[in-house]
C-alpha positions as CSV (number, residue, x, y, z in Angstrom):
1,M,77.0,112.6,79.0
2,N,75.3,109.5,78.1
3,D,78.7,107.3,79.7
4,I,77.6,106.0,83.0
5,N,80.0,105.7,85.4
6,R,81.2,102.7,87.8
7,Q,82.2,103.9,91.1
8,V,84.3,101.9,93.9
9,I,82.3,102.5,96.9
10,L,83.7,102.5,101.0
11,I,79.9,100.2,102.5
12,A,81.7,98.7,105.4
13,R,84.5,100.3,108.2
14,P,87.1,97.3,108.4
15,A,88.8,96.3,111.7
16,G,91.7,96.0,110.2
17,I,92.8,95.2,107.1
18,A,89.9,96.0,104.4
19,Q,88.7,92.8,102.2
20,A,86.6,93.1,98.8
21,E,83.1,93.0,100.9
22,H,83.8,96.2,102.5
23,F,83.9,97.5,98.8
24,A,80.9,97.7,96.3
25,I,80.1,98.8,92.5
26,R,78.0,101.5,92.2
27,H,76.7,102.7,88.4
28,S,75.8,106.6,88.2
29,R,75.5,109.2,85.9
30,V,78.6,111.3,84.4
31,D,78.0,114.7,84.6
32,Q,79.6,117.9,83.0
33,P,81.7,120.2,85.4
34,G,80.9,123.5,86.3
35,P,83.3,126.5,86.9
36,G,86.5,125.9,87.9
37,E,86.2,122.1,88.0
38,I,87.2,119.1,85.4
39,L,86.1,116.0,84.4
40,V,88.6,113.0,84.1
41,R,88.0,109.5,81.9
42,N,90.4,108.0,84.3
43,H,93.4,105.4,82.9
44,Y,95.0,104.4,85.6
45,L,93.5,103.5,89.0
46,S,97.0,103.7,92.2
47,V,96.8,101.1,95.0
48,E,98.2,102.6,98.3
49,P,99.4,100.3,101.4
50,A,98.2,103.7,103.3
51,M,94.8,103.6,101.7
52,R,94.3,100.9,104.8
53,G,95.0,104.0,107.4
54,W,92.3,106.2,105.0
55,I,89.3,104.2,106.0
56,A,90.4,103.1,109.0
57,D,88.3,104.4,112.1
58,S,91.0,105.6,114.8
59,D,93.1,108.7,114.3
60,N,95.3,109.3,111.2
61,Y,96.4,111.9,109.2
62,A,94.0,112.2,106.9
63,A,90.0,112.5,107.4
64,P,88.8,109.2,107.1
65,V,86.5,107.7,103.9
66,A,83.1,108.0,104.3
67,I,81.1,105.4,104.0
68,G,79.2,105.6,101.0
69,S,82.1,107.3,99.5
70,V,84.1,106.8,96.7
71,M,87.0,105.4,97.8
72,R,90.0,108.0,97.6
73,A,92.9,107.4,94.9
74,L,94.9,108.9,92.9
75,A,94.4,108.5,89.2
76,A,95.8,109.3,86.0
77,G,94.0,110.4,83.1
78,Q,92.7,112.5,80.7
79,V,90.3,115.9,80.2
80,V,87.6,115.0,78.7
81,A,85.8,118.1,79.2
82,S,86.6,121.3,81.4
83,G,85.1,123.7,82.8
84,D,88.4,125.8,84.2
85,D,90.5,128.0,81.0
86,A,93.9,126.6,82.7
87,Y,92.7,122.8,81.2
88,Q,91.7,121.6,78.0
89,V,90.1,118.6,76.8
90,G,92.8,115.9,75.7
91,D,95.3,117.2,78.9
92,Y,96.6,114.6,80.8
93,V,96.5,114.8,84.4
94,T,97.1,113.1,87.8
95,G,95.6,113.6,91.2
96,W,92.6,112.5,93.7
97,F,90.2,111.2,91.8
98,G,89.3,108.8,93.2
99,W,88.0,105.2,92.1
100,Q,86.4,105.4,89.5
101,D,86.4,105.7,85.4
102,F,84.9,109.6,85.7
103,A,86.2,112.2,88.1
104,R,84.3,115.5,88.0
105,V,86.8,117.4,90.4
106,R,88.1,120.8,91.3
107,T,91.2,121.5,90.0
108,D,92.9,122.2,93.0
109,Q,92.2,117.5,93.1
110,V,95.1,117.9,90.5
111,V,98.6,116.7,91.5
112,Q,100.2,117.3,88.3
113,R,100.0,117.4,84.8
114,T,101.7,114.3,82.7
115,N,101.4,113.2,79.6
116,A,100.4,109.7,77.7
117,P,103.8,107.8,78.1
118,E,104.1,109.0,81.5
119,M,100.7,108.1,82.8
120,R,101.8,104.9,84.9
121,A,104.9,106.4,86.5
122,S,103.0,109.2,87.0
123,L,101.4,107.1,90.0
124,G,104.5,105.6,91.2
125,I,108.4,106.6,90.6
126,L,107.5,110.2,89.1
127,G,104.7,110.3,91.9
128,I,104.0,109.7,95.1
129,N,106.1,106.7,95.6
130,G,109.1,107.8,94.3
131,V,108.4,111.8,95.4
132,T,108.1,110.1,99.0
133,A,110.6,108.2,98.9
134,F,113.2,111.0,98.0
135,L,111.4,113.7,100.3
136,A,111.5,111.6,103.2
137,L,115.0,110.0,102.5
138,T,116.8,113.3,102.2
139,L,114.5,115.7,104.8
140,I,114.8,113.3,107.6
141,G,117.3,111.0,106.8
142,Q,119.9,113.4,106.0
143,P,121.5,111.2,103.8
144,R,125.9,112.2,103.6
145,A,128.4,110.0,101.6
146,G,129.4,106.8,103.9
147,D,126.3,106.4,105.5
148,T,124.8,102.9,106.2
149,V,120.9,102.8,104.7
150,L,118.9,99.8,106.3
151,V,115.8,100.1,104.8
152,S,112.6,97.6,105.0
153,T,110.3,96.5,102.5
154,A,113.0,97.1,100.5
155,A,111.9,96.0,97.3
156,G,107.9,98.1,96.9
157,A,107.3,101.2,95.4
158,V,109.4,103.5,98.3
159,G,111.5,101.2,99.5
160,S,113.0,100.2,95.8
161,A,113.5,104.3,95.1
162,V,114.8,104.3,98.6
163,G,118.0,102.4,98.2
164,Q,118.9,103.9,94.8
165,I,118.0,107.3,95.8
166,A,121.0,106.4,98.4
167,R,123.3,105.0,96.9
168,L,122.9,107.8,94.0
169,M,124.4,109.5,97.2
170,G,127.2,107.8,97.9
171,C,125.5,105.6,100.5
172,R,125.7,101.6,101.0
173,T,122.3,100.5,101.1
174,I,121.3,97.1,103.0
175,G,117.1,96.0,102.0
176,I,114.8,94.2,104.4
177,A,111.9,91.7,102.0
178,G,110.2,89.1,102.1
179,G,110.9,86.2,100.9
180,P,114.2,84.9,98.1
181,D,112.6,86.3,94.7
182,K,112.2,89.8,96.8
183,V,115.9,89.6,98.2
184,R,117.7,89.3,95.2
185,R,115.7,91.3,93.4
186,C,116.9,94.3,95.8
187,V,120.0,93.3,94.7
188,D,120.0,92.5,91.3
189,Q,117.5,95.1,90.2
190,F,117.8,97.6,92.6
191,G,121.4,97.9,93.2
192,Y,121.2,97.2,97.7
193,D,124.7,96.0,98.3
194,S,122.6,93.5,100.5
195,A,119.8,92.3,101.6
196,I,117.7,90.5,104.6
197,D,115.1,88.0,104.1
198,Y,112.3,88.7,107.4
199,R,111.0,85.7,106.8
200,G,113.9,83.1,106.7
201,E,116.4,85.2,109.1
202,D,116.3,86.4,112.4
203,V,116.7,90.3,111.3
204,G,118.0,91.6,114.7
205,V,121.1,88.8,113.8
206,A,121.3,89.8,110.3
207,V,120.9,93.6,110.8
208,A,124.4,93.3,112.9
209,R,125.8,90.5,110.2
210,H,125.3,93.3,107.4
211,A,125.7,96.8,109.8
212,P,128.9,96.1,112.0
213,Q,129.5,99.4,112.6
214,G,125.2,100.1,112.7
215,V,122.7,102.1,110.9
216,D,123.1,105.8,110.3
217,I,119.4,105.6,108.3
218,Y,116.9,103.2,109.0
219,F,113.8,103.7,106.5
220,D,111.1,102.0,108.5
221,N,107.6,101.4,106.0
222,V,106.5,98.6,108.6
223,A,106.7,99.0,112.1
224,G,106.3,96.5,114.4
225,A,108.4,93.1,115.1
226,I,110.8,93.8,112.6
227,S,111.8,97.5,113.7
228,D,112.0,96.3,117.3
229,A,114.6,94.6,116.0
230,V,116.5,97.1,113.7
231,L,117.0,99.7,116.8
232,P,118.9,98.2,119.3
233,H,121.4,98.3,115.9
234,L,121.4,102.0,114.9
235,A,124.1,104.3,115.1
236,M,125.3,107.2,117.2
237,R,123.2,110.1,115.8
238,G,121.3,107.6,113.5
239,R,118.1,108.9,111.9
240,V,114.7,107.1,111.8
241,V,112.4,107.8,108.8
242,A,109.1,106.6,109.7
243,C,107.1,106.4,106.9
244,G,104.6,103.4,107.0
245,T,103.3,101.0,109.3
246,A,102.6,97.6,107.0
247,S,103.2,95.4,109.6
248,I,100.1,96.5,111.9
249,D,97.1,95.4,111.0
250,R,94.6,97.6,113.6
251,W,95.3,100.5,116.0
252,N,92.8,99.2,118.2
253,P,94.0,98.3,120.9
254,W,97.0,100.2,120.1
255,P,99.6,98.0,119.6
256,Q,102.4,97.2,122.0
257,G,106.3,96.2,121.5
258,P,109.9,97.3,122.9
259,R,110.3,100.8,123.8
260,V,112.2,103.0,121.5
261,E,113.3,105.8,124.9
262,R,116.6,104.2,126.0
263,H,117.9,103.7,121.9
264,L,117.4,107.2,120.9
265,L,118.8,108.4,124.1
266,V,122.1,106.3,124.4
267,K,122.8,106.8,120.3
268,R,121.7,110.1,120.4
269,A,119.1,109.4,117.2
270,R,116.1,111.0,116.3
271,M,113.1,109.7,114.5
272,E,110.5,111.2,112.9
273,G,107.2,111.1,110.6
274,F,106.6,111.5,107.7
275,V,103.3,112.0,105.7
276,I,103.8,113.5,101.7
277,F,100.6,116.0,102.4
278,D,102.9,118.1,104.5
279,H,105.4,118.4,101.5
280,M,103.1,118.8,98.6
281,D,105.3,122.4,98.0
282,R,108.1,120.4,97.2
283,Y,106.6,118.0,94.8
284,G,107.5,119.2,91.5
285,D,110.9,119.8,92.5
286,A,111.2,116.1,93.9
287,V,109.8,114.8,89.9
288,A,111.9,117.0,88.2
289,Q,115.0,115.8,90.2
290,L,113.4,111.9,89.7
291,R,112.8,112.3,86.4
292,A,116.5,113.4,85.6
293,W,117.8,110.4,87.1
294,I,115.5,108.5,85.2
295,A,116.6,110.1,82.0
296,Q,120.4,109.4,83.1
297,G,119.3,106.0,83.0
298,Q,120.0,105.5,87.4
299,L,116.6,104.8,88.1
300,T,114.2,101.7,88.2
301,W,110.9,100.2,89.3
302,R,108.4,97.7,89.0
303,E,104.4,97.9,88.1
304,E,102.0,95.4,88.3
305,I,98.7,96.0,86.3
306,L,95.9,94.7,87.0
307,D,92.7,95.2,84.2
308,G,89.3,96.4,85.0
309,I,87.7,97.9,87.9
310,D,86.0,95.2,88.8
311,A,89.7,94.4,90.5
312,C,89.3,97.1,93.2
313,P,87.7,95.2,95.5
314,D,90.5,93.3,96.3
315,A,93.5,94.9,95.4
316,L,94.4,96.3,98.7
317,A,93.8,93.2,100.4
318,G,96.7,91.7,97.7
319,V,99.1,94.2,99.0
320,Y,99.2,92.9,102.0
321,R,99.0,89.1,101.3
322,G,102.3,90.4,99.3
323,E,100.8,89.2,96.1
324,N,102.5,92.2,94.2
325,D,105.0,92.1,91.9
326,G,105.8,96.1,92.2
327,K,103.9,98.9,92.3
328,R,100.2,97.9,91.8
329,L,98.3,99.7,89.5
330,I,94.6,99.0,87.9
331,R,93.7,99.7,84.6
332,L,90.3,100.9,82.8
333,V,91.2,102.6,79.5
């Protein structure tokens, strides 16, 4: 194969949010797959807020991306050569293929098979975002009909799915988002009963107004000051799903803030972290449920498409600047 593979390489480890200068684009040769490998031509690359942690130099749930390596990322594409009888040329797959045009990978790096119409969705609502929303809410939040569910980054790829799934389970939902446009989207597009603008409102006062009986489930994607304002409003035996820490740009020094212990003790509440890598055995079943809801017209989502691999270096920083309008993807083909 004579194609040239463009790869986005991590060239420096950021202290906070990675900027464009922390990456470079390298050109390399495309090699044929060996036994047990496939060669995938990536069509779409995913941009995840969690990438910030994947390249951090502090403790995290996954080994950091090495300097000089292709940026770790989920991607969706088509098999163009195969060294494994289970995969045929032309198959569509989603997996850990990285920010690059072509990925020669072991077949255990495939997360799921897909098809051409669902490639984009397999990186969002039918992928890591939707699966995280469903499993974290149900396994840790354990929603019951009538519960009040509060979600931060409620208009984001995970948060918007959480709100809709909670509504499907009979819960009352409140979103927290930044700015009037995203607040309106929470209610008008994603079906939240109400929403709070953390940029224009006192979050603690607003939570007390929207949830006078307390919050049964807080699905936390941000940590930091927003969560500090929410925790005093937990209901008795409330559950906190710790899914993300988007408001914290670095862990050295370790961020300080109000203590949570008294809230958990007095309310007999529970707080638990969720990492999708711990639940990959449930991934397929979760996708099946999400697909069924979509077929019934009960789930909606938004995507934002950037074009070309040159968009990769600044794509993560743009998410943390709040520029994305829905699930951010990069289209290569």
